[in-house]
N, C-alpha and C positions, 0 to 999 in steps of 0.2 A: 364926910364920906369921900369927897373929892380928894382931900389930902391923903386919905388912906389908900385910895386907888392908885396913887402915885408911888406907894411904898412897895418895894419888891417883896418884903416878907408877907404883906397882906395878900398880894396877888398869889404867892405860893400857897398860903393858907387856904384861899378860896379854891385853888386848883386841887389841893388834896381833898377838901370837902366835896368838890365836884366828883372826883373819882369814887369817894365813898358813897355818894348819892347814886351814882351809876350802878355800882355793885349791889346796893340795896334794891334798886328798881328791878334789876335782873333777877335777883333772888325771889322777890315777891311775885314777879310776873311768872316765874317758873312754878311757884306754888299754885297760882290760879290756873295756869295751863294744865297742870297735872290733874286738878280737880275737874275742869271743864272738858278737857280733851282737845285734840286738834279738830278743826283749825281755830276754835274759839279762843284758846289761850293766847296764841300769837296775835290774833285779831284785837284782843283787848289792849295789848301793849302798843300795837300800831296806832289804834284810834286814840288812845290816851295821850301819847306823845304828840300826835298831830293836832289834837284839840288845843293843847297847851302851846304848841308852836304857832297855831293860828292866833291865839291871844297875844303872843309876843310880836308877831308881824303887824297886827292891827294897832297895837299900842305904839309901835314905831312909825306907822303910817300917819296916825293921828297927831303926832308931834309936828309933822310938816317940815322936818329938817331937809336940807338939800339932798337930793337923791332918794327921798322917801318913796317916790313913785316907782323905783326899780327894786325895792326890797322884796316884794312878793315874787317877782320874776327871778331874781338871783337866788332866793331861798328855794323855790320850786325846782329850778334847773339844777342847782347844786345837789339837792336831794336826789333827783333822778340819777345824776352821774355818780354820786357817792354810793348809792344803792346798787345800781346795775354793775358798776365796775369795781368800786372799792369793797363794799360789803360782800357781794356775791363772789368776787374774785378771791378775797381773803378766806372766805368760808371754804371754797373749793380747794384752795392751796393748802390751808392748814389741815383740812380733813384728808387731802390726798397724801400729805406727808406721813400720816399714820395709817390710813386705810387703803391707800393706793387707788382704789376705785370705789365710788359711792353711787348709790342708786336713788331714784326718786320717781314720782308719778308725773310724767311729762304732760299728761292730759291737762292737769291743773295749772302747771307752770306756764305752758304755752298759752293757755287761755288768759292768764294774768298778764303775760307780756303783750298779748294782742290788745287788751284793754288799755294798758299803760301806753303803748305806742299811739293809739287813737287819742287818748287824753292829752298827751304831750303835744301832739300835732295840733289839736284844737286850740290849745292855750298858748303855746310858745312859738308856733310856726305861722298859724293863720293870720295873726296881726301883721306879719311881714308882707303877705301877699294880697290882703284886702286893699281896695282902692278908695273906700269911702272917706278915709282920713289919711293924711300924710304921716309917714314914719311908722314905727312899730306899735301902733295903738289901735284899739277897737273904738267904734262909736259906742254910745251908751246902750243902744239896742243890741249891737253885736256882743258887747260884754255881757249883757243880761242873758242872751241866748247861750253863749259859751258857758256861763256859770250854771245855767239850768241843765244843759246837755251833759256837762261834766258830772254834776250831782246825780242825774238820772243814770248815767253809765256806771257810776260807782255803786249805786244802790242795786242795779242789775247784777253787777259782779258779786256783791255781798250775798244776794239771793242764790246765785249760782254756787258760791263757795260754801255757804252754810246750810242750804236747804236742798235744792234740786240735785246737786252733784257734789255733795260733801265728801264722798269717798275719793274724789279726784285729789283731795288735799290731805289724805291720810297716808301714813307711812306704809310701805309694802309689807306684806306678812313676814318676809324674811328679815326685814329690819326690826320688826316688832319682837322677834324671838331673841334678838341680841340687845334690846333696849331695856335696861334695868328700870327705867322710869315707868314702863308699861306695867310691870309686875309689882312695883312697890305699892303699898297701901295708899289710897287717896286721902288727902288731908280732910279734916272735919270741916263742917260748915262754918264754925266759929273762926277757925284758923284761916280759912279762905277769906272770910269777911275782913278780918284784921289785916291780912296781906293786901286786900284790895285798897283799904284805906291808906296803908303805908306805901303802897305803890303810887297812889295819887300824890301823897306828900313828897315822895322821892322825886317824882317827875317834876312837880312844881319847883322843888329845890334845884334840879338840874337846869331848868329853863331860867329860873331866877338868877342863878350863878352865871349862866351864859350871858344874860343881859348885863350883869354887873361887870363881867370880864370884857364885854365888847368895847368899852372905851380904851382899855389897855391894848386890845387887839388893834383898834383903829390907830392908836398912836404908833404902834409897832409897824403897821402897814404904811402909814404916812412917812415914818422915819426911813423905811426901806425904799420909798418911792414906788411902791407897788400899786396896781390898779385898785379902785375901791371895791370891785367885785370880790376881792380876796376876803373882805370882811364878811360878806354873805356866806362864802364857803366855810370860813372858820366857825361862824355861828351855827351853820347847818351841821358841821362835824360835831360840835359840842352837843347839840340837841339830839343827834342821832346816836350818840354814844351808847345809851342803854340798849337800843335795838341791835346795834352793831355788835356789841359785846355778847349779847344773848345769842345772836345768830352764829357767831364764830364758836362760841362754847358748844352749841348744839352740833355744829359740824364736826368738831373734834371728838364728840361722843358718837359719831356716825349717825346723826339724825339730820341729814341734809334736807329732808323734806320740811322739817320745822324751820331750818335756816331760810330756805327759799320762800316758805309761806310768810315768814316775818319780814324778809327783805322786800319782796315784791309787794306785800301788803302795805308796807310803810310808804313806798313810792306812790302806790295807788291812792292811799288815804291822803297823802300830801297834796295831790292835785284835786282829787275828788271832793275833799272837804275844805281845803284851804281856798281854792279859787272861787267857789260859789260864795263863801263868806266874805272874802276880800272884795269880790265884785259888788256884792250888796252894799257893803260899807262905802266903797268908792262912789257908787251911784247915789246913795242916800245922802252922804256928806259932800258930794260934788268934789271928790279928791282926785288928783291926777293919778293915773295908773298905766304904766307901760309894761307890756308883757312879752313883746317880740324879742327873740334872741338874735345874735349876730350870725352871719354866714359861717364863721369859724365854729361857733358853738353848735349850730345846726348840723354841720358835718360830723362833729364829734358825737352828737346825740344819735344820729342815724347809724353811724359806725357801731356805737354801743348796742343799739337795738338789733342790728344785723348779726353781730358776733354773739349777742345774748340768745338770739333765736337758734343759732347753730349749737351753742352750748346746751340749750335746754331741749334740743330736738329728739334725742334718743333715750333720755331717761338715765344716762350714766355720765359720770364726770371723772376726769383724771387731773392730776396736778398741772399738766400743760395748759388746760383750759383756764385754770386759775391764774397762771402766769400771764396769759394773754390779756385777761381782764384787768389785772393789776397794772400792766404796762400801759394800757389805754388810760387808766385812771391817773397814772403819773404823767402821761402826755397831757391830759386835761389840766392837771395842776400846773404844769410847766407853762402851757400856753395861756393859762389865766394870768400868770406872772409876766410872761413875755408874749403878748398877743400879736 
């Protein structure tokens, strides 16, 4: 296998297979979403990808390779930046090219962004300012509390999204009138069950191929003399491909509400499910875990949250807002290469 991973043709074959798995995952997720309705459909894809991503992170942590204590931090931070700026920015930009102005329910998106800001601060910023340990680390008790608090906050958000205020995450009536998916007949129970199984298989394939491609990515990063954090960004991009593709596709169909549900739900699940699990594993196996981000990344993160709050404030978006988020994302990528 090691010899194969050094062959260009094999890497190209895996890349094509990865794209096919992404397209398959998006298709089956859309079948399930149409059967269950919003916001459950997008929630299923978000949680499915996150659970498999957690497995990937834990497996890399348990190997104990150099830098394994930073894997969770890099993956979570990269996910937040990719979602807030890359995915949301591209959705607004691509949708704006066709529809000029798109609408959504700002009650739900603002609530999701508020929860995401709190979660990111708990996990990525608090280790920097606590004084019980030197450096960007939690004590075991702090790590345990941060994991429990993150999980509790995510469960509270799920209850808010799916039970008490589900209507905040549904498309507006005017959007439903032009959405062909709303009026199309729902798939049968059997077709939905088959799509669920195939969705899981597709997601496992995506993450498995991402893990297989990671050595080639690492070699490329080392050859270019780039920081090791680029590896985490590349893997996060690969794992988020199904959600990103589905979100952009929904935006182009003038279903920005679904795009935002999927994007923000992915970021929330990434912290709310990943960190409690990783924290428990680190405490149980006594593994090193460093979660605090640098001042540079902290500045970029809070800039993203501030611009995101402005973007989601009024329930309407234009192409310009998409451009702003994309430029911030490109700034993040450039400063990751040249910090």
